[in-house]
N, C-alpha and C positions, 0 to 999 in steps of 0.2 A: 570858684574850685568845689567840684563836686563831695559831697559827703564821702564817699570811699577814697576817693585823694587823699582825705585828712586823715582816714581810718591806717591806711598804707603808712603815710609817714611818720603819722604816731608809732607804729609798728617798728618803721626804722629806725627813728629815735629813741625807741624803749632800750633797756639794760640788756632784752635777751639778743644772742645770734642768729640771726634769720639770713640765709642765703639770698643771693641776688636773684637765684633762679627761682625760688619759691616766692621771693616777691614778685616777679615777674607771672608767674602764675596765677597768685592773686589779682594782679590786676586784668588779668585776661580774661580772668572769670566775670567781671564785672565789665571790660568792654564787649565781651561775647552778651552779655544782658542787655545792655542797650541795643546794639545793633539788634537783636530780636525782637526788641519792643519796637524798634522803628520798622523791621520789616514787618511786622504781625499787625500794625496799628494801620498801616497804608491800606492793607486789604480791606477793610471795612472801617473808614475814620470818623463814620458822621452814624454808624449802626450798633451799639452794643446787645451785640447776643449774648443767650448765656454761658456758652464756649468759649466765646474772646474775653470775657468776663473772666472763666475760670484758665486762662492762658495767661493774661495779662496780671491776674493774683497767684499765681504759681510763680513768673516773674518777681514781682513784688514782695512777696513771701520771702523768697531767697536772696532777695537784695538784704531786705531789711533782718533776716538772720544770720547771712554773711558780715553784715556791718556789725554787728551784735557780736558774733563771735571774734573779730580781731579786736575790737575796743576791749571785751573782757580779758584779752590775754593779756593787753596794755596794762587793764586795772590789774592785774592779775586775781584774777576773782574767778576761782574755779566752779564755784557753780553755779554762778552765771553762765561761765563757757559752757557748760556742761547741758543747761536747760537750751542754749543757743543753738549748739550742734545736734543734741538729740532732735527736735525741731527741723534743722537740715534734711538729717535721713529720714525723714518721716517727708518731707515733701521730694524728696527723689524716691523713694518710694510711690507716694501719688502718682509722681510722671511716668512712673513705669508699668503701674496697674492702669493707666490709662492708655499708655501705647500697646498694653495687652488687649485693648479692644477700645476705640476713640468713640465709640458712642458713651462712655462712662463721663467724659468728660464734664456734660454738663452736670453729673452729680455732684462735683466738688462744691457747685454753690446753690444747690438746691434747699431746702430746708430738712427735708429727712436726713437725719444723722447717717454717717458712713461707720462702717464697724472696722476701725483702724485694724485690727488683727489681721484680718483677709487683706487691707491695703500694705499693710508690712510683708506678710506670707508672699504676695506675689514678686515684692522685691526681693525675697530672700533667696528668691528660686531664682531669677534673674544673677542676680550678686550673691552668692553665698556667705560672703563676709561682711554684710550689711548686719547679719543675724547678732554675731559676736560684738560688733563694733556700739549696733545697739544695745544690748543686752550692756557691754559695759557702760555706755551713757549712763541708760536707769537706774543703773546701782546708785549713781550719783544723785540724779536728779529726783530719785523718791526717796521717803524720809525714812532712810536706811541708817545701816551703821557708817557707810562710806561719806553719805551725804552731810555729816554732823562735823565741820571741819574748824580746828582750832591751829591756835600759831604760837608762837613764844614772844611773847613783851618784851620788848625793850626792857635793859636790864636795872633803869631807873623808875620803871613801875611796878617792880614784884613785888618788894617789902610792901606796897599798899594793897595790890591787886591780884598778886601769884601769880607762878608761871605760865598759866595760858590764857588766850584771850580768845573772844569771840572774831575782834575788829582786825584780826592783823590778816593783811592781803600780802601773799606771799608762794613761788613756787619756783623749782629750779629752771634753769636755760633749758636742761634736756626736756624737762614737764613740757615745756613752752614748745619745741621741737616738734614733741608727738604733736600738739594742740594744732600747730600749723600743717603738718604734713594731712592729718584729718581733714583739715577746712579744704589743702588743695585735691586732696583725692576726692572726696564728697561734690565739692565744685566743679570738676573735671566730667565728673559723671552725672549732674546736674544738667549742664551745657549740652551735652551728647545727646542723655534723655529727649531734651528740648529740641533738638534740632531733628531727633525724627520721629516726636509728636507734629511737629510742621511739615514734615515731609510725607505726611499723608494726602496734603493737596489744600488749598485755599477755603474748599468749603467746610474744612475742619472749624474753621471761627464763624461760623453762620449757622450753628444746630441750637436748637433749645429756642426758647423766648424771646423774643427782642423786647430788651430791659429798657433804651433810650434810645432816641431817634432824633437828630439836631437837623434842623433843615439851615441851609447855607443861605444868604443872600443871594445868589444867584440862584436857587432854587425860588425864592419868595417871590423874585422879579417874574418869572415865567411863569 
């Protein structure tokens, strides 16, 4: 069973009420990523250019961060969720930034650092709601008032340890629903932007330096 199927199964079995529609949307996010991987990898199966590395890296990053988001909701880990969700928004903005100028793609895997502010601003220009979402997530990710979360200890622990504790993981069903809605929203936009990226043509995966070239047995025989 694929990791995403296990994560979604755990979410369905959790105490949270997640609609079947949202479950199907999450499943579809991963289905699209796997199809894109297959479609893109077939273009250049034995030669890894910087641009191909970048596209597959975006898919990998999107896949892993979405898995993390789902698992953190199931674990009721608020800080963990916000960190992963913020990474998803940054990933989305990076694809929008590349789609504005596909020549930028190879910059995502080169040594010189990128200015995340410029990337985010391009994302905000296309999807204005991302600015408020990113600000909201950052309030928890950064070490500020909102990120120092405490919970109520079980009654039997209160006399010894006090009412509030750092190891209490919990949030409401409504809060979980908001998290799932956010995942579905960002996930659908990532899939859309990835489709736009590959619509630029097959040459988009053959730009930049050739990083790895693998010879097949047939080539060796020739």
